[in-house]
C-alpha positions as a Markdown table, in Angstrom:
| # | Residue | x | y | z |
|---|---|---|---|---|
| 1 | Unk | 64.5 | -21.9 | 25.6 |
| 2 | Unk | 64.4 | -19.8 | 28.8 |
| 3 | Unk | 61.9 | -21.0 | 31.4 |
| 4 | Unk | 59.4 | -18.4 | 32.8 |
| 5 | Unk | 60.2 | -16.2 | 35.6 |
| 6 | Unk | 58.0 | -13.7 | 37.0 |
| 7 | Unk | 57.4 | -11.0 | 34.4 |
| 8 | Unk | 60.2 | -12.4 | 32.2 |
| 9 | Unk | 59.4 | -14.0 | 28.7 |
| 10 | Unk | 59.7 | -17.6 | 28.7 |
| 11 | Unk | 60.9 | -17.8 | 25.1 |
| 12 | Unk | 63.0 | -16.1 | 22.7 |
| 13 | Unk | 60.2 | -15.4 | 20.2 |
| 14 | Unk | 58.8 | -13.9 | 23.4 |
| 15 | Unk | 61.7 | -12.0 | 24.6 |
| 16 | Unk | 62.0 | -10.4 | 20.9 |
| 17 | Unk | 58.2 | -9.3 | 21.1 |
| 18 | Unk | 59.1 | -7.8 | 24.3 |
| 19 | Unk | 62.2 | -5.8 | 22.7 |
| 20 | Unk | 60.2 | -5.1 | 19.6 |
| 21 | Unk | 57.3 | -3.8 | 21.5 |
| 22 | Unk | 59.1 | -1.3 | 24.0 |
| 23 | Unk | 61.1 | -0.1 | 20.3 |
| 24 | Unk | 58.1 | 0.2 | 18.3 |
| 25 | Unk | 57.1 | 3.8 | 20.0 |
| 26 | Unk | 60.6 | 5.5 | 19.6 |
| 27 | Unk | 62.3 | 7.1 | 16.7 |
| 28 | Unk | 65.2 | 5.5 | 15.0 |
| 29 | Unk | 68.2 | 7.7 | 16.7 |
| 30 | Unk | 66.5 | 6.4 | 20.2 |
| 31 | Unk | 66.0 | 2.9 | 19.1 |
| 32 | Unk | 70.1 | 2.9 | 18.5 |
| 33 | Unk | 70.3 | 4.8 | 21.7 |
| 34 | Unk | 68.4 | 2.1 | 23.8 |
| 35 | Unk | 70.0 | -0.6 | 22.1 |
| 36 | Unk | 73.5 | 0.6 | 22.9 |
| 37 | Unk | 72.1 | 1.1 | 26.3 |
| 38 | Unk | 71.1 | -2.5 | 26.7 |
| 39 | Unk | 74.0 | -3.9 | 25.4 |
| 40 | Unk | 76.6 | -2.2 | 27.6 |
| 41 | Unk | 74.5 | -3.3 | 30.3 |
| 42 | Unk | 74.6 | -6.8 | 29.3 |
| 43 | Unk | 78.2 | -6.5 | 28.4 |
| 44 | Unk | 77.5 | -7.3 | 24.7 |
| 45 | Unk | 79.8 | -5.6 | 22.5 |
| 46 | Unk | 79.3 | -5.1 | 18.9 |
| 47 | Unk | 80.9 | -2.7 | 16.5 |
| 48 | Unk | 78.8 | 0.8 | 15.3 |
| 49 | Unk | 77.8 | -0.3 | 12.2 |
| 50 | Unk | 76.3 | -3.6 | 13.6 |
| 51 | Unk | 74.1 | -2.1 | 16.7 |
| 52 | Unk | 72.7 | 0.1 | 13.5 |
| 53 | Unk | 72.4 | -2.7 | 11.3 |
| 54 | Unk | 70.6 | -4.6 | 14.3 |
| 55 | Unk | 68.1 | -1.4 | 14.5 |
| 56 | Unk | 67.2 | -1.2 | 10.9 |
| 57 | Unk | 66.4 | -4.8 | 11.1 |
| 58 | Unk | 64.1 | -4.1 | 14.2 |
| 59 | Unk | 62.8 | -1.1 | 12.7 |
| 60 | Unk | 61.7 | -3.2 | 9.8 |
| 61 | Unk | 60.1 | -6.0 | 11.5 |
| 62 | Unk | 58.5 | -3.4 | 13.4 |
| 63 | Unk | 57.1 | -1.6 | 10.3 |
| 64 | Unk | 54.2 | -3.8 | 8.9 |
| 65 | Unk | 54.9 | -5.0 | 5.1 |
| 66 | Unk | 51.5 | -3.6 | 4.0 |
| 67 | Unk | 50.6 | -0.6 | 2.6 |
| 68 | Unk | 47.1 | 1.0 | 3.0 |
| 69 | Unk | 44.5 | 1.2 | 2.0 |
| 70 | Unk | 44.1 | -2.4 | 1.3 |
| 71 | Unk | 41.3 | -4.8 | 0.5 |
| 72 | Unk | 40.5 | -8.1 | 1.8 |
| 73 | Unk | 41.1 | -9.7 | -1.5 |
| 74 | Unk | 44.3 | -7.9 | -2.3 |
| 75 | Unk | 45.6 | -8.7 | 1.6 |
| 76 | Unk | 44.7 | -12.7 | 1.1 |
| 77 | Unk | 46.7 | -12.3 | -2.1 |
| 78 | Unk | 49.8 | -11.0 | -0.6 |
| 79 | Unk | 49.6 | -13.3 | 2.3 |
| 80 | Unk | 48.8 | -16.4 | 0.8 |
| 81 | Unk | 46.9 | -17.9 | 3.5 |
| 82 | Unk | 47.4 | -22.1 | 3.5 |
| 83 | Unk | 43.9 | -22.6 | 5.4 |
| 84 | Unk | 40.9 | -21.2 | 6.7 |
| 85 | Unk | 42.3 | -20.9 | 10.2 |
| 86 | Unk | 44.9 | -18.7 | 8.8 |
| 87 | Unk | 42.1 | -17.0 | 6.4 |
| 88 | Unk | 40.0 | -16.0 | 9.3 |
| 89 | Unk | 42.8 | -14.9 | 11.3 |
| 90 | Unk | 43.9 | -12.4 | 8.3 |
| 91 | Unk | 40.0 | -11.7 | 8.2 |
| 92 | Unk | 40.7 | -10.4 | 11.9 |
| 93 | Unk | 43.6 | -8.8 | 11.0 |
| 94 | Unk | 42.4 | -7.0 | 8.2 |
| 95 | Unk | 39.3 | -6.0 | 10.2 |
| 96 | Unk | 41.1 | -4.8 | 13.1 |
| 97 | Unk | 43.7 | -3.1 | 10.7 |
| 98 | Unk | 43.2 | -2.2 | 7.3 |
| 99 | Unk | 39.7 | -1.8 | 6.9 |
| 100 | Unk | 38.4 | 1.7 | 6.2 |
| 101 | Unk | 37.6 | 3.1 | 9.2 |
| 102 | Unk | 33.7 | 3.0 | 9.1 |
| 103 | Unk | 33.9 | -0.8 | 8.8 |
| 104 | Unk | 36.9 | -1.3 | 11.8 |
| 105 | Unk | 36.2 | -3.6 | 14.5 |
| 106 | Unk | 38.4 | -5.5 | 17.2 |
| 107 | Unk | 35.8 | -8.1 | 17.5 |
| 108 | Unk | 34.6 | -10.7 | 15.1 |
| 109 | Unk | 31.9 | -13.1 | 14.5 |
| 110 | Unk | 30.6 | -15.6 | 11.9 |
| 111 | Unk | 28.9 | -13.4 | 10.1 |
| 112 | Unk | 32.3 | -11.4 | 9.2 |
| 113 | Unk | 34.2 | -14.6 | 8.5 |
| 114 | Unk | 31.3 | -15.5 | 5.4 |
| 115 | Unk | 31.2 | -12.2 | 4.4 |
| 116 | Unk | 35.1 | -11.6 | 3.9 |
| 117 | Unk | 35.7 | -15.0 | 3.1 |
| 118 | Unk | 33.5 | -14.4 | -0.2 |
| 119 | Unk | 35.0 | -11.0 | -0.8 |
| 120 | Unk | 38.4 | -12.6 | -1.1 |
| 121 | Unk | 37.3 | -15.3 | -2.7 |
| 122 | Unk | 38.3 | -17.7 | -0.7 |
| 123 | Unk | 36.4 | -21.4 | -0.2 |
| 124 | Unk | 34.4 | -21.3 | 2.9 |
| 125 | Unk | 34.8 | -24.3 | 5.4 |
| 126 | Unk | 32.0 | -26.7 | 5.0 |
| 127 | Unk | 30.8 | -25.4 | 8.8 |
| 128 | Unk | 31.1 | -21.5 | 9.1 |
| 129 | Unk | 29.8 | -21.8 | 12.7 |
| 130 | Unk | 32.7 | -23.7 | 13.9 |
| 131 | Unk | 35.6 | -21.8 | 11.9 |
| 132 | Unk | 36.4 | -19.2 | 14.8 |
| 133 | Unk | 36.3 | -22.4 | 17.9 |
| 134 | Unk | 39.1 | -23.6 | 15.6 |
| 135 | Unk | 40.7 | -20.4 | 14.7 |
| 136 | Unk | 40.6 | -20.1 | 18.4 |
| 137 | Unk | 42.1 | -23.9 | 19.2 |
| 138 | Unk | 45.0 | -23.0 | 17.0 |
| 139 | Unk | 45.8 | -19.9 | 19.3 |
| 140 | Unk | 45.3 | -16.9 | 16.9 |
| 141 | Unk | 42.3 | -15.7 | 18.8 |
| 142 | Unk | 40.7 | -14.7 | 22.2 |
| 143 | Unk | 36.7 | -15.4 | 22.8 |
| 144 | Unk | 35.1 | -12.1 | 24.2 |
| 145 | Unk | 31.8 | -14.1 | 24.6 |
| 146 | Unk | 28.6 | -14.0 | 22.8 |
| 147 | Unk | 30.0 | -15.9 | 19.6 |
| 148 | Unk | 32.7 | -12.7 | 19.6 |
| 149 | Unk | 36.5 | -13.3 | 19.0 |
| 150 | Unk | 39.4 | -10.6 | 19.2 |
| 151 | Unk | 42.7 | -11.1 | 17.4 |
| 152 | Unk | 45.8 | -11.7 | 19.8 |
| 153 | Unk | 49.1 | -11.3 | 19.6 |
| 154 | Unk | 49.8 | -14.7 | 18.5 |
| 155 | Unk | 47.5 | -14.0 | 15.2 |
| 156 | Unk | 48.5 | -10.9 | 14.6 |
| 157 | Unk | 51.9 | -11.9 | 14.2 |
| 158 | Unk | 51.1 | -14.7 | 12.3 |
| 159 | Unk | 49.3 | -12.6 | 9.5 |
| 160 | Unk | 51.6 | -9.5 | 9.9 |
| 161 | Unk | 54.9 | -10.9 | 10.2 |
| 162 | Unk | 54.9 | -14.6 | 9.3 |
| 163 | Unk | 52.5 | -15.0 | 6.1 |
| 164 | Unk | 53.3 | -15.3 | 3.2 |
| 165 | Unk | 55.0 | -19.1 | 4.8 |
| 166 | Unk | 57.8 | -19.7 | 2.9 |
| 167 | Unk | 58.0 | -22.7 | 0.5 |
| 168 | Unk | 60.0 | -25.2 | 2.4 |
| 169 | Unk | 57.5 | -24.2 | 5.4 |
| 170 | Unk | 54.4 | -25.2 | 3.6 |
| 171 | Unk | 56.3 | -28.3 | 2.2 |
| 172 | Unk | 57.2 | -29.2 | 5.7 |
| 173 | Unk | 53.6 | -28.5 | 6.8 |
| 174 | Unk | 51.7 | -30.5 | 3.8 |
| 175 | Unk | 54.6 | -33.9 | 4.6 |
| 176 | Unk | 53.7 | -33.7 | 8.6 |
| 177 | Unk | 49.7 | -33.9 | 7.5 |
| 178 | Unk | 50.4 | -36.4 | 5.2 |
| 179 | Unk | 52.6 | -38.3 | 7.8 |
| 180 | Unk | 49.8 | -37.8 | 10.3 |
| 181 | Unk | 46.8 | -38.9 | 7.8 |
| 182 | Unk | 48.9 | -42.1 | 7.0 |
| 183 | Unk | 49.7 | -43.2 | 10.7 |
| 184 | Unk | 45.5 | -42.6 | 10.9 |
| 185 | Unk | 45.2 | -45.0 | 8.1 |
| 186 | Unk | 47.3 | -47.7 | 9.2 |
| 187 | Unk | 46.2 | -47.6 | 12.8 |
| 188 | Unk | 42.5 | -48.0 | 11.4 |
| 189 | Unk | 43.3 | -51.1 | 9.9 |
| 190 | Unk | 45.1 | -52.4 | 12.7 |
| 191 | Unk | 42.0 | -52.2 | 14.9 |
| 192 | Unk | 39.8 | -53.6 | 12.5 |
């Protein structure tokens, strides 16, 4: 892990995100040139075919794996969110990136969550009013005031690049949850 310096990424993931963002607006040929120049500057040697492979990988990660137009239910089925928090991030992503032009918006609220959870046939949480606060606490959205929230880069990357989660991630996550609940139960027994 890298230390944060003024204007420099603090983690490998942030560095990769910055590279991808910088290359995103360039055409394929310019991406190859930019990567070659950066490698030369940093004294990293790659065979020509490796640079082209790296560039193609960057190109694939920049291009979302979602074909337009898509409805919320299809997107939910494609991305398979595992929780209401992930589903809420997906709704915010859908409304900012894939909704029909007339419905597109960058800010979401509780009413949007209720409407699109129903359209996607995803179970509503018991307390929809606290859902977006929980999504904010998970780091996927930012509050913009008046009960409205905006998807941040972490939430965007979750939906665009990390969903659906691999089977091993899902299993590991559920094992952690079971361990935490077991610890809470045993702690509660000791306190009594």
